[in-house]
C-alpha positions as a printed Julia matrix, in Angstrom:
352×3 Matrix{Float64}:
  19.67  -41.62   -6.8
  22.76  -39.29   -5.23
  21.7   -36.24   -3.29
  22.06  -32.89   -4.95
  25.23  -31.14   -4.19
  25.4   -28.6    -0.91
  24.06  -25.21   -2.15
  24.68  -23.81    1.35
  27.47  -20.81   -0.2
  24.71  -19.92   -2.9
  22.02  -19.12   -0.31
  24.76  -17.39    1.69
  25.6   -15.37   -0.75
  22.43  -14.26   -1.83
  21.34  -13.5     1.84
  23.86  -10.97    1.52
  22.49   -8.4    -1.36
  20.15   -5.54   -0.72
  16.49   -6.56   -0.65
  17.2    -9.93   -0.57
  14.11  -11.87    1.13
  12.62  -15.62    0.67
   9.54  -14.89   -1.79
   5.95  -16.33   -0.59
   4.77  -20.03   -0.64
   1.18  -19.37   -0.69
  -1.46  -22.09   -0.07
  -4.36  -22.08   -2.64
  -7.6   -24.31   -0.95
 -10.13  -23.13   -2.51
  -8.76  -23.33   -6.22
  -7.45  -26.36   -5.55
 -10.68  -27.81   -4.58
 -12.07  -26.32   -7.53
 -10.01  -27.97   -9.71
 -10.09  -31.14   -7.38
  -6.59  -31.55   -5.89
  -6.03  -31.48   -2.45
  -3.6   -28.45   -2.45
  -1.75  -26.06   -4.57
   1.37  -24.51   -3.57
   3.04  -21.43   -5.49
   6.53  -20.62   -5.09
   5.79  -16.58   -6.25
   8.78  -15.16   -7.77
   7.38  -11.83   -8.98
   8.84  -10.33   -5.08
  12.59  -11.29   -6.12
  14.85   -8.35   -5.53
  12.04   -5.92   -6.91
  12.33   -7.69  -10.39
   9.59   -9.21  -10.62
  11.18  -12.04  -11.79
  13.25  -15.13  -10.21
  16.2   -14.38  -13.0
  17.84  -12.08  -10.4
  19.43  -15.19   -8.71
  21.18  -16.66  -11.91
  22.72  -14.18  -13.22
  23.69  -12.46   -9.4
  24.96  -15.97   -8.8
  27.26  -16.12  -12.08
  28.9   -12.69  -11.55
  29.94  -13.86   -8.09
  31.42  -17.01   -9.55
  33.89  -14.99  -11.63
  34.26  -12.56   -8.94
  35.55  -15.18   -6.51
  37.68  -16.24   -9.5
  39.36  -13.18   -9.71
  38.12  -13.09  -13.67
  38.44   -8.88  -14.85
  34.67   -8.19  -16.18
  34.05   -4.5   -17.49
  31.14   -5.4   -20.21
  28.78   -8.42  -19.68
  26.24   -9.01  -22.47
  23.13  -11.08  -22.71
  19.85  -11.95  -24.93
  16.68  -12.05  -23.56
  12.91  -11.58  -23.95
  12.9    -9.73  -21.1
  13.2   -11.0   -17.41
  17.01  -12.52  -17.99
  18.19   -9.18  -19.28
  16.74   -6.8   -16.71
  18.82   -9.31  -14.32
  22.05   -9.31  -15.66
  21.46   -5.48  -15.89
  20.99   -5.04  -12.58
  23.77   -7.49  -11.59
  25.88   -5.51  -13.36
  24.87   -2.07  -12.4
  25.22   -3.64   -8.42
  28.92   -3.95   -9.58
  29.41   -0.87  -11.47
  29.72   -2.94  -14.64
  28.43   -1.93  -18.02
  25.59   -4.02  -19.89
  24.83   -4.6   -23.25
  21.43   -6.67  -23.82
  20.25   -8.06  -27.31
  16.37   -7.93  -27.94
  13.94   -8.54  -30.63
  11.47   -6.09  -31.49
   8.85   -7.66  -30.65
   9.64   -7.41  -26.84
   7.17   -5.64  -24.88
   8.49   -2.07  -24.52
   7.93   -1.9   -20.61
  10.48   -4.8   -20.66
  12.68   -2.81  -22.54
  12.41    0.15  -20.46
  12.56   -1.55  -17.14
  16.86   -2.61  -18.87
  17.58    0.32  -19.95
  16.05    2.2   -16.37
  18.84   -0.51  -14.79
  21.66    1.51  -17.06
  21.97   -1.21  -19.68
  22.54   -0.68  -23.74
  20.02   -2.48  -25.41
  20.44   -3.18  -28.88
  16.8    -3.99  -30.54
  17.3    -6.85  -33.56
  14.51   -8.19  -36.18
  14.0   -11.94  -35.74
  13.58  -14.37  -33.04
  14.76  -14.84  -29.4
  17.65  -17.25  -31.07
  18.57  -14.94  -33.4
  19.16  -12.38  -30.4
  21.59  -15.02  -28.86
  23.62  -15.2   -31.68
  24.16  -11.88  -32.25
  25.59  -11.39  -28.97
  27.61  -14.41  -28.77
  29.15  -12.97  -31.78
  29.49   -9.0   -31.23
  30.78   -9.96  -28.07
  33.52  -12.16  -29.12
  34.6    -9.3   -31.48
  33.83   -6.57  -28.6
  35.76   -8.35  -25.77
  32.77   -8.49  -23.73
  31.46  -11.42  -21.58
  28.28  -13.5   -22.37
  26.2   -14.24  -19.08
  23.3   -15.89  -21.09
  21.4   -18.66  -19.18
  21.5   -20.52  -22.55
  23.9   -23.39  -23.26
  24.92  -23.4   -26.64
  27.97  -25.27  -28.59
  31.32  -23.92  -26.86
  29.41  -21.82  -23.99
  28.08  -24.33  -21.91
  29.75  -23.66  -18.23
  28.33  -20.22  -17.34
  24.51  -21.54  -17.94
  25.07  -24.22  -15.18
  26.18  -21.05  -12.7
  23.02  -19.66  -13.43
  20.7   -22.49  -12.48
  22.56  -23.42   -9.8
  21.9   -19.89   -8.56
  18.28  -20.45   -8.87
  18.67  -23.33   -6.04
  18.03  -20.67   -4.06
  14.38  -20.82   -4.92
  14.35  -24.47   -3.91
  15.82  -24.23   -0.29
  13.37  -21.83    0.55
  10.67  -23.83   -0.53
  12.21  -26.68    1.94
  12.43  -24.49    4.22
   9.0   -23.01    3.94
   7.09  -26.03    3.58
   8.7   -27.54    6.87
   7.76  -24.42    9.34
   4.6   -24.72    7.46
   3.83  -28.18    8.35
   2.96  -29.21    4.54
   5.44  -31.77    3.71
   6.72  -32.92    0.08
   4.27  -32.29   -2.81
   3.24  -34.98   -4.52
   3.41  -32.94   -8.19
   5.72  -30.39   -8.77
   5.02  -28.76  -12.34
   7.48  -26.61  -13.86
   7.96  -24.51  -17.0
  10.24  -24.14  -19.54
  12.27  -21.94  -21.69
  15.05  -22.81  -22.15
  15.02  -25.0   -19.4
  17.49  -23.43  -16.74
  15.02  -22.95  -14.12
  13.55  -26.58  -14.7
  16.44  -28.13  -14.6
  17.26  -26.83  -11.17
  13.51  -27.62   -9.87
  14.43  -31.14  -11.31
  17.46  -32.11   -9.54
  16.2   -31.09   -6.14
  13.21  -32.74   -6.14
  14.57  -35.55   -8.02
  16.74  -35.94   -4.79
  13.91  -35.31   -2.26
  12.53  -38.73   -0.53
   9.81  -39.34   -1.22
  10.11  -38.55   -4.7
   7.76  -35.78   -6.22
   6.51  -37.09  -10.17
   8.06  -33.77  -12.04
   6.39  -32.53  -15.53
   7.57  -30.02  -17.53
   4.83  -27.63  -19.31
   5.57  -25.5   -22.56
   3.4   -23.45  -24.84
   2.86  -25.69  -27.55
   3.96  -22.92  -30.1
   7.65  -23.32  -28.17
   8.24  -26.43  -27.02
  11.52  -27.64  -27.76
  11.63  -29.77  -24.73
   8.45  -32.0   -25.58
   9.82  -32.73  -29.08
  13.01  -33.43  -27.93
  11.78  -35.52  -25.23
  10.35  -37.16  -27.85
  12.87  -37.77  -30.52
  14.34  -40.95  -31.58
  17.95  -41.02  -29.62
  16.74  -37.89  -26.72
  19.2   -35.61  -28.34
  17.73  -31.73  -28.34
  16.05  -30.81  -31.51
  14.08  -27.26  -32.25
  10.61  -26.62  -31.89
   8.36  -26.86  -34.88
   6.19  -24.15  -33.98
   5.58  -21.11  -35.21
   6.86  -18.94  -31.88
   3.53  -17.06  -31.46
   2.85  -17.6   -28.03
   1.71  -14.51  -25.08
   3.83  -16.31  -22.75
   6.98  -14.12  -24.04
   9.74  -15.58  -21.36
   9.52  -19.42  -22.62
   9.06  -18.14  -26.23
  11.97  -20.29  -27.53
  12.72  -22.47  -30.51
  16.01  -24.47  -29.1
  16.77  -25.63  -25.66
  20.06  -24.8   -23.3
  22.55  -28.08  -23.99
  23.42  -27.86  -20.38
  19.76  -28.0   -18.81
  18.55  -30.48  -21.15
  20.59  -33.68  -19.8
  19.2   -32.75  -16.52
  16.28  -32.44  -17.07
  16.25  -35.93  -19.71
  16.92  -37.88  -17.03
  14.59  -37.2   -13.99
  11.37  -35.63  -15.53
   8.29  -37.93  -15.58
   6.38  -36.31  -18.15
   6.25  -32.9   -20.78
   3.86  -31.43  -22.32
   2.4   -28.07  -24.03
  -0.77  -25.8   -23.45
  -2.34  -23.6   -25.8
  -2.31  -19.52  -24.32
  -5.41  -19.71  -23.57
  -4.64  -21.64  -20.54
  -2.43  -18.93  -19.55
  -4.88  -16.44  -19.37
  -7.25  -18.41  -17.55
  -4.86  -18.88  -14.9
  -3.66  -15.13  -14.72
  -7.15  -13.99  -14.01
  -7.62  -17.22  -11.45
  -4.59  -15.77   -9.62
  -5.64  -12.03  -10.15
  -9.37  -13.1    -8.9
  -8.42  -15.67   -6.14
 -11.66  -17.72   -4.75
 -12.45  -17.76   -1.68
  -9.93  -16.97    1.11
  -7.25  -17.61   -1.54
  -4.59  -14.27   -1.6
  -4.56  -12.42   -4.48
  -1.29  -13.24   -6.63
   0.15  -10.78   -9.51
   1.18  -13.54  -12.62
   2.62  -12.54  -15.74
   2.01  -14.96  -19.11
   4.69  -17.0   -18.26
   4.52  -16.46  -14.46
   1.32  -18.25  -14.59
   1.92  -21.23  -16.8
   2.81  -23.89  -14.26
  -1.07  -22.94  -13.0
  -2.01  -23.19  -16.56
  -0.68  -26.91  -16.94
  -2.02  -27.93  -14.06
  -5.26  -26.21  -15.16
  -5.14  -28.24  -18.69
  -4.03  -31.89  -17.32
  -7.67  -31.37  -14.58
  -9.81  -30.27  -17.68
  -8.39  -31.41  -20.65
  -9.56  -34.26  -22.24
  -6.58  -34.99  -24.53
  -4.44  -34.89  -21.06
  -6.5   -37.4   -19.24
  -3.39  -39.99  -19.52
  -0.8   -37.56  -18.52
  -2.74  -36.87  -15.61
  -3.19  -40.11  -14.47
   0.36  -40.92  -14.92
   1.31  -38.03  -12.1
  -1.43  -39.18   -9.81
  -3.65  -35.73  -10.09
  -6.03  -36.77   -7.73
  -8.53  -35.11   -4.76
  -5.62  -35.82   -2.59
  -2.82  -34.96   -4.61
  -0.45  -31.53   -3.09
   0.73  -30.06   -6.39
   3.67  -27.57   -6.49
   3.91  -24.7    -9.12
   5.84  -21.6    -9.7
   4.98  -18.26  -10.87
   8.54  -17.43  -12.34
   7.33  -13.65  -13.07
   5.03  -11.12  -11.95
   3.73   -8.29  -14.0
   6.73   -7.7   -16.27
   4.13   -5.74  -18.36
   2.06   -4.03  -16.22
  -0.29   -2.84  -19.19
  -0.45   -6.22  -20.97
  -1.35   -7.79  -17.05
  -4.35   -5.39  -16.29
  -5.73   -6.03  -19.82
  -5.55   -9.68  -19.3
  -6.98   -9.55  -15.81
  -9.83   -6.86  -15.98
């Protein structure tokens, strides 16, 4: 496979932003022993730009692409369950732009408030995340706003690719931190997926690494469009048949991004889904670490990578998947905390 294209310009841009700093790459040796693997590495995006999530990397890079192209902007818009919308609002505020963010009435009040504190207008509507995406597209077309969404759909494919490109900074940092710490390349990488932007960045990066790790995609059982698309007869994306009732709000999507799907489909080795109880356990294991492991603050979606590893190592129904990935006592596993306590009340209630 050809190496992924260089991302030096992306890293250079992010380093120029106020508050930039590489997020931690934790090692959890005590938890690794408890679960029966050799090493657990955790890339902790809960510290990114003070936003408590990785999304600022993609939103800021997309707006930088517009700036470099000389595209005039006054108002940007997006749909969100919380983290991407806050990132768009933050990036817009940094550039003196107006932001309009569409959310469902079921969104966490703390996440809505965080977006409003970035100076954005929040439009709340009944329905699902996909309803918010469609409403955002329709209203933006009428008002002349620029949509900056991380989900690709028919007629809107280029900008989500820019956003995924922005996430490459995470992987560049992982590479440097692993090299500096003498950690080597992980044997298995588990990454969570909502619409698939982060997962696409991760699998694109590691599919070009030698030796190549095995790459697994984890989703909530009630919102698993990538798993169901992978099982479709012709490999075309299909909606999840789940009821979208998961606590993993950032992953609560019924449709995969058409931009991300071909990248993931052609590179991932395994797709699987988990129930919410594994996410709850993972949050608590992060918050109440064993031995000398560092304490990690991870929200419901943020903890889902570790939740997937716990399920793989403990759930009899996933034994075949565990064996296919080669998860054994010597295996090094990389997971991602994609968000910290973006809803502090929920996090405190669960981890206490």
